[in-house]
C-alpha positions as CSV (number, residue, x, y, z in Angstrom):
1,M,14.5,9.5,1.1
2,K,11.0,8.5,3.0
3,Y,11.0,5.2,4.3
4,I,8.0,3.0,4.3
5,A,7.1,-0.5,5.9
6,H,5.5,-2.9,3.2
7,R,2.0,-4.0,4.9
8,G,3.4,-2.8,8.4
9,L,6.5,-4.2,9.8
10,S,5.6,-7.7,8.0
11,S,9.4,-9.0,9.4
12,K,8.3,-9.5,12.8
13,A,4.2,-9.5,12.4
14,P,2.1,-10.8,10.1
15,E,1.6,-8.9,7.0
16,N,-1.5,-6.2,6.9
17,T,-2.3,-7.6,10.1
18,I,-3.2,-5.4,13.0
19,P,0.0,-6.6,15.1
20,A,2.1,-5.2,11.8
21,F,0.5,-1.9,11.6
22,E,1.4,-1.1,15.5
23,L,4.9,-2.2,15.1
24,A,5.8,-0.3,12.1
25,A,3.7,2.8,14.0
26,K,6.1,2.7,16.6
27,E,9.6,2.7,14.8
28,Q,10.6,6.6,14.2
29,R,12.6,4.9,11.1
30,Y,9.1,4.7,9.0
31,F,7.4,8.0,7.3
32,G,4.1,5.8,6.2
33,I,2.6,2.1,6.6
34,E,2.0,1.0,3.1
35,C,-1.4,-1.8,3.5
36,D,-3.3,-3.8,0.3
37,V,-7.6,-2.4,0.0
38,Q,-10.0,-5.0,-1.1
39,T,-13.7,-5.3,-0.8
40,T,-16.2,-7.8,1.0
41,K,-19.5,-8.9,-0.8
42,D,-20.8,-6.2,1.2
43,N,-19.0,-3.3,0.4
44,Q,-16.4,-3.5,3.3
45,F,-12.9,-1.8,2.8
46,V,-10.6,-4.7,4.3
47,I,-6.7,-4.9,4.0
48,F,-5.4,-8.0,2.7
49,H,-3.2,-8.9,-0.3
50,D,-4.6,-12.0,-2.1
51,D,-7.3,-12.3,-3.8
52,D,-8.1,-15.3,-1.7
53,L,-7.3,-16.4,2.1
54,Q,-5.4,-20.0,0.6
55,R,-2.0,-18.3,1.3
56,M,-2.8,-16.3,4.9
57,A,-5.6,-18.7,6.1
58,K,-5.5,-22.0,4.5
59,A,-8.8,-21.3,3.3
60,K,-10.1,-21.6,-0.9
61,V,-12.4,-19.0,-0.3
62,K,-12.0,-15.3,-1.6
63,I,-12.5,-12.1,-0.5
64,K,-15.1,-10.2,-2.7
65,D,-17.3,-13.7,-2.1
66,L,-17.2,-13.2,1.8
67,T,-18.9,-10.3,4.0
68,Y,-16.9,-9.2,6.6
69,E,-18.9,-10.8,9.5
70,E,-17.7,-14.5,7.2
71,L,-14.4,-13.2,6.8
72,L,-14.4,-12.4,10.8
73,G,-14.6,-16.1,11.0
74,Y,-11.5,-16.7,9.4
75,T,-8.0,-16.5,11.4
76,I,-4.5,-15.5,10.0
77,S,-1.8,-18.6,10.1
78,K,0.9,-18.2,8.6
79,G,3.5,-14.7,8.3
80,N,6.5,-14.1,10.3
81,G,6.2,-14.1,13.9
82,I,3.1,-15.8,14.1
83,K,4.0,-17.7,17.1
84,K,4.0,-14.0,18.8
85,N,0.9,-12.7,17.0
86,P,-1.4,-15.9,17.0
87,G,-5.2,-15.2,16.5
88,S,-5.2,-12.1,14.1
89,K,-8.1,-11.6,12.1
90,I,-8.2,-9.5,8.5
91,P,-8.7,-6.0,9.5
92,L,-11.2,-2.7,8.3
93,L,-9.2,-0.1,6.4
94,L,-10.7,2.1,9.8
95,D,-8.9,0.1,11.8
96,Y,-5.5,0.8,10.0
97,L,-6.3,4.5,9.7
98,E,-6.9,4.7,13.4
99,I,-3.1,3.9,13.8
100,C,-1.5,5.5,11.1
101,S,-3.8,8.4,12.1
102,F,-3.0,8.2,16.1
103,H,0.7,7.9,15.3
104,N,1.3,10.5,13.0
105,K,2.5,8.2,9.9
106,T,1.7,8.5,6.2
107,A,-1.3,5.9,5.5
108,V,0.1,4.6,1.9
109,I,-3.2,2.6,0.7
110,E,-3.1,0.1,-2.5
111,I,-5.6,-0.2,-3.5
112,K,-6.0,-3.6,-5.0
113,K,-9.9,-4.5,-6.7
114,L,-13.1,-3.1,-5.5
115,N,-16.5,-4.4,-6.5
116,D,-17.1,-1.0,-8.7
117,I,-14.6,1.5,-9.2
118,T,-17.5,4.1,-7.6
119,M,-16.3,2.8,-4.7
120,L,-13.2,4.9,-4.8
121,T,-15.8,7.7,-3.9
122,D,-16.8,6.1,-0.9
123,L,-13.0,5.8,-0.4
124,I,-12.5,9.5,-0.4
125,D,-15.4,9.8,1.8
126,L,-14.1,7.6,4.6
127,L,-10.5,9.6,4.5
128,D,-12.6,13.0,4.6
129,N,-13.0,12.0,8.1
130,Y,-9.2,12.2,8.9
131,P,-8.2,15.5,7.4
132,S,-5.1,16.3,9.5
133,L,-3.7,12.4,8.8
134,S,-1.4,12.2,5.2
135,V,-2.5,9.8,2.5
136,I,-0.6,8.3,-0.2
137,I,-3.0,5.9,-2.5
138,I,-1.1,3.9,-5.0
139,S,-2.6,0.8,-7.6
140,F,-1.4,-0.7,-10.9
141,N,-4.9,-0.1,-11.9
142,M,-4.1,3.0,-14.4
143,N,-8.1,3.2,-14.3
144,Y,-8.5,4.0,-10.7
145,L,-6.5,6.2,-10.3
146,K,-7.7,8.5,-13.1
147,Y,-11.2,8.0,-11.2
148,L,-9.4,9.2,-8.5
149,R,-7.5,12.5,-10.1
150,A,-11.2,13.6,-11.2
151,I,-12.1,13.7,-7.4
152,T,-9.5,14.7,-5.3
153,Q,-5.9,16.3,-5.4
154,I,-4.3,13.5,-2.7
155,E,-0.8,12.0,-3.6
156,L,-1.3,9.4,-5.9
157,H,1.2,6.5,-7.6
158,Y,1.0,4.4,-10.5
159,L,2.9,1.1,-9.8
160,S,4.5,-1.1,-12.0
161,D,6.9,-4.1,-13.0
162,S,7.3,-3.1,-16.3
163,I,6.3,0.9,-17.0
164,S,6.1,1.3,-21.1
165,D,6.5,5.2,-22.5
166,S,2.4,5.2,-22.9
167,E,2.2,4.8,-18.9
168,I,4.5,7.6,-18.1
169,Y,2.2,9.8,-20.5
170,D,-1.1,8.5,-18.8
171,A,1.3,9.1,-15.3
172,R,2.5,12.7,-16.2
173,V,-1.0,14.0,-17.9
174,N,-3.2,12.6,-14.9
175,Q,-0.2,14.4,-11.8
176,L,0.7,10.7,-10.6
177,G,4.4,9.5,-8.9
178,L,5.3,6.1,-9.7
179,S,6.3,3.6,-8.0
180,L,8.5,1.4,-9.5
181,K,10.3,-2.3,-8.8
182,K,13.3,-2.3,-8.0
183,D,14.7,-4.0,-10.7
184,I,13.6,-2.5,-13.3
185,V,15.1,0.9,-12.5
186,N,18.9,2.6,-13.6
187,K,20.2,5.9,-12.8
188,S,19.7,7.2,-16.8
189,F,15.8,6.1,-16.2
190,I,15.7,7.8,-12.7
191,N,17.5,10.4,-13.9
192,R,15.0,11.3,-16.9
193,L,11.9,10.4,-14.3
194,K,13.2,13.1,-12.0
195,K,13.8,15.8,-14.8
196,E,10.2,15.4,-16.0
197,G,9.4,16.0,-12.7
198,F,8.0,13.0,-11.2
199,K,8.4,11.5,-7.3
200,I,9.8,8.2,-7.4
201,A,9.2,5.4,-5.3
202,I,10.6,2.3,-5.3
203,Y,9.6,-1.2,-3.7
204,T,10.6,-3.7,-2.0
205,V,14.0,-3.5,-1.0
206,N,15.8,-5.1,2.1
207,D,19.2,-4.8,1.6
208,L,21.3,-1.4,2.9
209,K,23.1,-1.3,0.2
210,D,20.9,-1.2,-2.1
211,A,19.0,1.1,0.0
212,I,22.0,3.7,0.0
213,K,22.1,3.2,-3.6
214,F,18.5,3.9,-3.9
215,Q,19.0,7.0,-1.9
216,N,21.8,8.5,-3.8
217,L,19.8,8.5,-7.1
218,G,17.6,10.7,-5.5
219,I,14.7,8.4,-5.0
220,D,11.8,10.0,-2.6
221,Y,10.5,7.1,-1.1
222,L,11.6,3.5,-0.6
223,T,9.0,0.8,0.7
224,T,10.8,-2.4,2.9
225,D,9.6,-5.9,4.6
226,K,12.5,-4.8,7.1
227,L,15.3,-2.1,6.8
């Protein structure tokens, strides 16, 4: 079972920031580093989880309504280890890719929301600039993943916190792995999915006993804030 650092090492530095990614990159135990990607008003790929800046930067503005230059006017003001990491800005996807590439970590990229689905072609073009970088793309949006599967053989995972049989069918047809919330799986369900040939990731696990349990079930990837 391979460990993935959730939004970087988000237990030590504010999530989805350069410090969080750099801390995770220096830890040998992490196979990959996860991030959240969306687009700005001027179609820049940036890394941020929420639609707006309220939780992390105390501003009631949305990412999609700001240009990247405007976004740089805001500073991350909350998160674990904020006092040790003041002044962090919302990074470009490019910044994260450089870190993953330099440290030989798998880039686990969650696509949150794009201005247009065709921007996924631009994303693949960007990733093509890193031919030696291992990449997994994940999303709650099945249409994004179907679009991607039509243009790339990159490993793709469907994210779900309540998966249906029809979604499992779509995942199988489109050769997607499954990234599932830890609360919705059990041994028999995992056994069924493994027999059907799925790669399975579990999120977000921060208890060592749970991690051992999932390892014993044959889970492929485990996303964590701190383990």
